[in-house]
TILUMTI-214709 format. One record per residue (C-alpha): x, y, z; residue in one letter. Coordinates in steps of 0.02 Angstrom, whole numbers, plus 50000, padded with zeros to 5 digits. Example, Ala and Ser with C-alpha at 12.3 -4.5 7.8 and 13.67 -1.06 7.14 Angstrom:
506154977550390A/506844994750357S/
This chain:
548665051851123M/547975035551050P/549575032250954S/550605034351114D/549505022051207R/549665009751063F/551585011851067S/551705008651253S/550564993651241A/551504985851097A/552954980251205G/551894972751345G/550484960551367D/549074973451356V/547664968151237V/547134982051118V/545334982251054P/545094982850866V/544134999150880S/545595007250972A/546805000650840L/545755007350697N/545535023850787R/547425025450810A/547735021250627I/546435034050571A/547215047350681S/548945043450614M/548335044150433L/547465060850457E/549055068250535R/550225060850407S/549205064950249F/548475082550250P/547155088350126L/547765085149948A/547115084149769W/547075066449701I/546665061949521S/545905046149451G/544495038349351E/542755036349429V/542125018749454S/540615011049545N/539805027849578F/538265027049693T/537135040649763R/536355034649926A/534605039149981A/535395050150115S/536215060749979G/537995054350012H/539095049349865W/540075033149866Y/541305028949727F/543085023549688S/544445032449592I/545775022349504K/547215022549383D/548125008649291A/548935001449449Q/547775004649596A/546125011149661Q/545425018249823I/543675020449893R/542965037949919C/541505045650012V/540785063049990M/539465067750118F/537865076550070R/538365093150151G/539795094750025R/539055084849880A/537605097049861Q/538815110949816Y/539735101049682A/539635108549507E/539285091849426F/538875073849468T/540275061749420P/539835047649303R/540605030749270E/542255032949179G/542465051749214D/544235057049254R/544145068749402I/545185076849539E/544595076149719V/545185086849866R/545145074050006A/545825068650174L/546535051150191V/545625042250332T/544915025550384M/543135019550402Y/543345012550577E/541855000550586P/542544990650439R/544384995350447G/544335001150266E/545485014550198L/544535028450109Q/544615046450052L/543465058950136N/543115070449987V/542795088950016E/542805095249835A/542795087749662V/543275094849494R/543295087949316R/544935084449228T/544245075449076G/543285059449041Q/544095042749071G/544965032648938R/543615019448925L/542205031948920Y/543105042048788E/543305026348683A/541455022848710F/540975040248648L/542115039048495R/541385022348442L/539605028348474K/539875043848366A/540665033448226Q/539275020448219L/537925033748235E/538675043148087A/538585026947986E/536715025648022G/536895010048128L/535735017148262F/534395024348145D/532615021348207A/531955016848033D/533185002248026R/532494994248183K/531114981348179R/529574977948284D/529604963448405L/528484948448366P/526854948748461T/526774929848485H/528534922448468P/528634903748437R/530314902748529A/531414914948625I/533324915048623G/534394921348768V/536244925548747I/537134927048915T/538244917849035S/537584901849113M/538204908049283Q/537454925449267A/536114930649390A/535274939449244A/534924922449164L/533954916749318R/532954932849317D/532554931049132V/532064912649144L/530994916049298T/530074930149208T/529824919849050L/529184904949149C/527964916049243R/527314925649092R/527434913148949A/527754895249007P/527104889048839H/528514897248740V/530134887148727P/531754896148776V/533444892248699I/534994898448790V/536564902448689Y/537934902648823P/539344915148810A/540414924348938P/539854942248969V/541464948649046Q/543324946649022G/544534944048879A/543744936948721G/541964938548786S/541434950848649A/542004938648513E/541044924248593K/539474934848611L/539614939148426T/539864920848381A/538314915748480M/537284929248394L/537854923148223D/537474905148274A/535714909748328A/535414918048159N/536134903148066A/535064890548161R/533514901548142N/532564892548280E/531964907748378V/530914923148334D/531774935448452V/533444936248544I/533774943548717V/535574949348744L/535784952448930C/536874953249085R/536784961249258G/537454978249309G/539254982949344G/540594995749313S/541065001949140I/542464989049139E/541244975049179D/540094980249037L/541484983748912W/541144967848810S/539494975548755F/540414990948688N/541294980748554D/541144986948373E/541044969448299T/539634964648417L/538694980648375A/538814977248188R/538244959348215A/536724965448312I/536284977848173A/536484964348039A/535464951248134S/533974944548038A/533124940948205I/532554955748313P/533734958748460V/533244965848631V/534674972548737S/534494971048926G/536224975448989V/536544982249163G/535394993549261H/534255007449200E/535665020449206T/536905009549111D/537085012248923F/538155002148803T/538435002048616I/537394986148608A/535904995848678D/535975008248533F/536234994848399A/534824983448462A/533054984648396D/532404988048572V/533354993148730R/532684986948898A/533254995049061P/533574978149146T/533644959649096P/531964956749181T/531194970849080A/531924963248921A/531074946648962A/529424955548989E/529584964448821L/529824948448720V/528564937248810S/526684938448793P/525834936448961Q/524984919448965R/523594925149081V/523134939248964L/523214927748813L/522054915248897L/520874929248945R/520874935748768E/520604918048703L/519104915948818D/518394932548759Q/518624927948576R/517874910648607H/516354918648688A/516214931048544T/516344916948418L/515034906748510A/513834921448515R/514124924948331G/513844906548286F/512244906348389G/511584921948301R/512034914348132L/511084898448173M/509574908648227E/509594918548064R/509764902447962R/508304894448056A/507234909748024Q/507714909447841Q/507284890947832L/505554894247906D/505254908047779W/505774896847634L/504684882847701A/503174894447698R/503544898947517R/503704880547465L/502094873847380V/501634857247297S/501794855547104P/499914852847083G/499514868747178E/500844877947080R/500044872046914L/498314877446974A/498994894647019Q/499794896146848Q/498174890946758R/497214904146856T/498534917046814H/498434911946631L/496544914346626R/496744931446703Q/498014936146572L/496874930146430S/495434940546498I/496554955746512R/497194952746336L/495434951346266A/494874967246349S/496464976446305A/495964978846120G/494214985646155S/494864996346295R/496145004346180A/494795008346050T/493645015846181A/495055026146252Q/495535032346079A/493715037246040R/493545046346206A/495175055546175S/494555060646001F/492935067446072N/493875077646202V/495015084946069V/493545088945957Q/492645098046097M/494195107946139R/494405112445954W/492615118145940Q/492815129146093R/494385136946026T/493835138645840R/493815157145786P/492115166145744D/492385178945602P/490675187445620A/490945190645805A/492685197345775H/492055208445634R/490695215745745A/491995218845880R/493115227645754L/491665238945698D/491285243345878M/493115247445913L/493195258145755A/491675268245809R/492405270645982R/494055276245904L/493175289145790D/492215296045938G/493815297246041A/494705306645899F/493245318845881A/493195322546066R/495065325046070E/494965337445924R/493595347046012E/494605348146171R/496155353646075A/495165367145979S/494435373846140A/496165374446219R/496875383846069V/495465396446073S/495725399346257E/497595402046235L/497295413746086A/496115424346190A/497365425446331R/498745429846207L/497665443146129E/497375450946300V/499245451546333L/499705458046159S/500775474346157P/499655481246018Q/498155480946131R/499155490146263T/499595503546136L/497755504646082E/497315509146260R/498345525146244G/500065519446293Y/501645522646191A/503345514246182A/504835526246185V/506465519546111L/508195527346094D/508375531345908A/510205526345903Q/510255510546012S/508455505045997G/508385502346185A/506805506546281A/506865522546382V/506285518546557L/506815533646665A/506735552646642P/508595553446676A/508895545446505A/508035560246417L/509145574646367K/508755590246263P/509145586646079G/509065567946103K/508185558845963R/506875546046008L/505705534245915T/503935533845983V/502815518845940H/500945522045948L/499405511645910A/499255518745733Q/501125519145693G/502755527045751S/503635544045742A/505415550645764D/505485564445894V/506875576745944A/506775583446120L/506845602146141A/506675602946328D/506535590046468V/505695593146637Q/505895577446744P/504495573846870R/504295561047007L/503335545346965A/501455547446989E/500015535646969G/498875536046816F/
């Protein structure tokens, strides 16, 4: 066993390699500390490109590093975040190449969010309810700031990144640094004081509040309520560039614009000098072309006015000629009006003569129409008389009296007056009325001998 070899070598002069020592310690730890659940607060969580998780868990007195390999991390129900309070099922071991004590995590479960993160959420909910984070309260950043303010620590790496970016993009814009600690006791109060001082001095158009990344404890100064209210009340627009892209603080929500990194914050507040110079060249070229076109139009207008310009003598001669023309037109205007009036009168007179009524012609036409009307009435009477005569002759032919005169008789029932049409209606003793051509007679039947119908 490695531990036995180490024990036997401890009392002699045998030299033990570091790797063997670390291996013995790791073996002893794994035998002495079986799998166990350990609770703590997550800090410095990192997901490697390989899929492994690296983080620390801590409490008020101590902390320990942890590793959870991809094969087990992919089955975890959630991904721990900074400040989460969790429980890990882990084996105590040692990372032999570095001799670092660590926990080899096999499972992870949530036991509640950490104290700092819970305080962060409570303050965020409170300020959000007050409207401190409302989008309509936030202001746009100046397009061309006259000066840029930076609030951060003079020793912070973020300050070098910001100054490098501003020097590269906008070397013409002055930068004023308001130094304040970004970590540790009293840092939030000093950050607030620097922000108030920048507003009081009013020498910059935009303020960058920044620092590099870190754990939730490192960034805790930017979760201060007083600092958040100072940012919201600032008369100068504030850009927050705290931590990395995944880090969020109360200052980010209170600021007018949140940048993922300090470098990104510097890019947001600084116009790019190259682009400005390019735009200036374009506008200069546009202005030059416009001025050239204006000069060409003015020259053309000057030529046109020069052509219209004449000498006073020539102008007087033109006016005298125009005056003579007007006098001639005035002289001829009177006679022309009289001639036009006479011509109009003649035209009206001719039209009146053509349209004047002729009584004799109208009288002759009336006589002709009267004669035609009398002839039409006479012809109509003749046609009507002929039609009446024709109808009378036809009526006379169809008259019942003429039928009776030809030897026929009409036999009627004496009681009902109905015509007798069949021999079956004749009975002995029945009284009938017989109409003849010369009159009628009442007849009483003595005997009836019916016969079949025969032709006449």
